[in-house]
N, C-alpha and C positions, 0 to 999 in steps of 0.2 A: 896313486889313488885309483881305485876301481870305480868306473863310472856307474851311476845308479842303475841304468838299464842292464848293464853287465852283472852287477851285484844281484839284481832280481832274477836274472836268468840262471846264475849260479845257484841261487837258493832253490829255484824250481827244479833244477837238475838234481841237486842233492836230495830234495824231498822225493823225487821220483826214483832215486837209486841209480841214476844215469851216471856212469863213471867215465865216459869217453868225451867229455866236453873239451873244447879247445883250451890249450895251455895258455896261461896269461901272457907269456912272452909272444906267442903266435898271435893272440888276440890284439895285442898292441901293434904288431906289425900290420895286421889286417886293417886296423883303424887308420894307420898312417897311409897305407896304400889306397884305401877307400877315399880318404880326403883328397887324393890326387886324381881321382877319376874326372875326366873332362866334362864340360857342360853337356847336359842331355845324355850322359853316359848310362851304361848298363852294367850291373854287377850280378854275378851268378854264384850261388853257394850250392855245392853238391853235398848233401848230408847236413840237414838242419840240426839234427839231434834235438835237444831241448832248447836251442836258441842262443847258446853262449857265443859262438862265432858270429852269428847274425847280429847279436847285440853289439859286439865290437865293431862290425861293419857299420851298423846304424850310428854308433857313436862317432865314427870318422866322418859320416855324412850328415850329422845332426842338424845343421843349420840349412841344409839344402832341400830343395823340393823338385829339382830337375832330374834326379837320378832314379832309374827304375831298378829295384833290387828283387831278384827272384831266388828263392831258396827251395830246394827240393828235398823231401824226406820220404822214405819208404815205410817207416815204422809208424803205424797208427797211434801207438802209445806215446812215442816221442813227439809226434806231430801234435797231439792233443795238448801236451805240455807246452810246446813252443807257441801254439796258437792262443794260449791263455794270456799272453802278453798283449798289451794295447800297442801294436806296431804302428809306425807312421803309414800314411796312405800309400806311399811309394814302395812299400814292402809287400810282396806276395809270397806266401808259403804254400807250396804246391805238393800234394801227395802223389807219389808215384815213383817209378823206376827211372833213375837218371839216364840210363842207356837208352831207354825207349823215348824219353822226353827230349833229350839233347838235340836231335835233328829237327825238332819243331820249334825251338826257342829263339833262333836267330843268333846274332853275334854280341859279344860282351867285351867291355873294357877291362874288367877284373873278374877272374874266375877263381874261387876257392874250392879246390877239389878235396873234399874231406870225407868221402865215402868210397867204398869199393867200386861201385858203379861210376864210371867216369874217371877213375884213377887206376885201379887195378884192372878193371875190365873196360875196354874200349876207350882208353886214353886218347886215341886218335880223334874221337868225336869231341872230346873236351878241347883238344888243341885246335881243331877246326873251328870251334866256336869263339876263339879269341880274335878280336879285331886287330888290325895292324896297330902297333904301339900299345896294345893291351898286354895284360899280364895274367899269368896263371900261377897260383900259389898251391903247392902240394905240401901237406905236413904229415907228421907221424912217420918220417923217413928213418928216424933212429930213436924210437921210444924205448927207453931203458926198462920200463916197468912191465911191459907185456909183449915184448918181441918174441916171436917163435920162428921156426924154420919156414913156414909158409909166408909169414910176414917178410922175412929176410929175402926170400925168393921174389916176391911180388915187388918189394921196394927196389930191388936190384933191376928188375925189368923197367920200372918207371924211371929210375935214375938214368939207365942207359938210353931210354927213348928220349928223355928231355935233353940230355947232354949231347945227343947226336942229331937232333932235328935241326936242319939248317935254317929254318924259319925263325928260330928262337935264339936269343942270347940268355944264357942260364947261369945261375949261381946257387951253390949250396950254402945255407946259413945254419949255424949251430943253434939258432934261436929255438927255445922250447924243446919240442920233441923232434927237432930236425926238420928243416924247411928247404924246399927247392923253389926258387922264384925264377920264372922265365918270362922274358918280354918278347913279344912277336915283332921282330925288327924287319922282317922281310915277308913278302907275300908268298 
C-alpha cells in the first residue's frame, strides 16, 4: 500500500510532468532506513524533485519529531511542486546547488544522493557529510529505461568510489533502479 503522503507526491509529480521520481522499491527502502535513524538524527536528500523520495523518508519518520530532514533541489519548477505539500516542521526544502551547500550543512545519519550534484559530481563531499554509523543511499545505478553512455560512465565512477572507500561498508542492491547502500563504519 502506498502511504497517503507518497501518493499525493506521486500525483503532483505526474501533474507536473516530472518523470524522474524515486522508484517505489527505492522509496520503501528509504522509509525503512529513515525509521532507523537514531534519536536527534539528521537526514539529507540531494535532489528533492517533486518530493516523492522525501515523502517516503517522511513516512519512515512519521511519528517522530526529533529528526531534522534537509532536502536540496536546484530546479525552481520542481521546488515549487515539492513545496506545495504541507510537510512536517522538521522538514526543510532548500533551493540551491548541492555541491555548494554540502560543506555548510554539517553531518547526517542518512543521506539519499539522488542528484548529479553530490553523486556524480563531488561525491567526496557527500561521503564526508555522513556521520560514523550513518548511511548513504545512491540510486539509479542500473536504470533500464533511460541509461545512456554518460550515465554508465558516471555510475561506474560512483560504484568504484563507494566500493573502495575504506571508511564504508558497502552493498549493491537490485532494488528498484539499482541502489548502493554504504554505512560509515570507520572514521
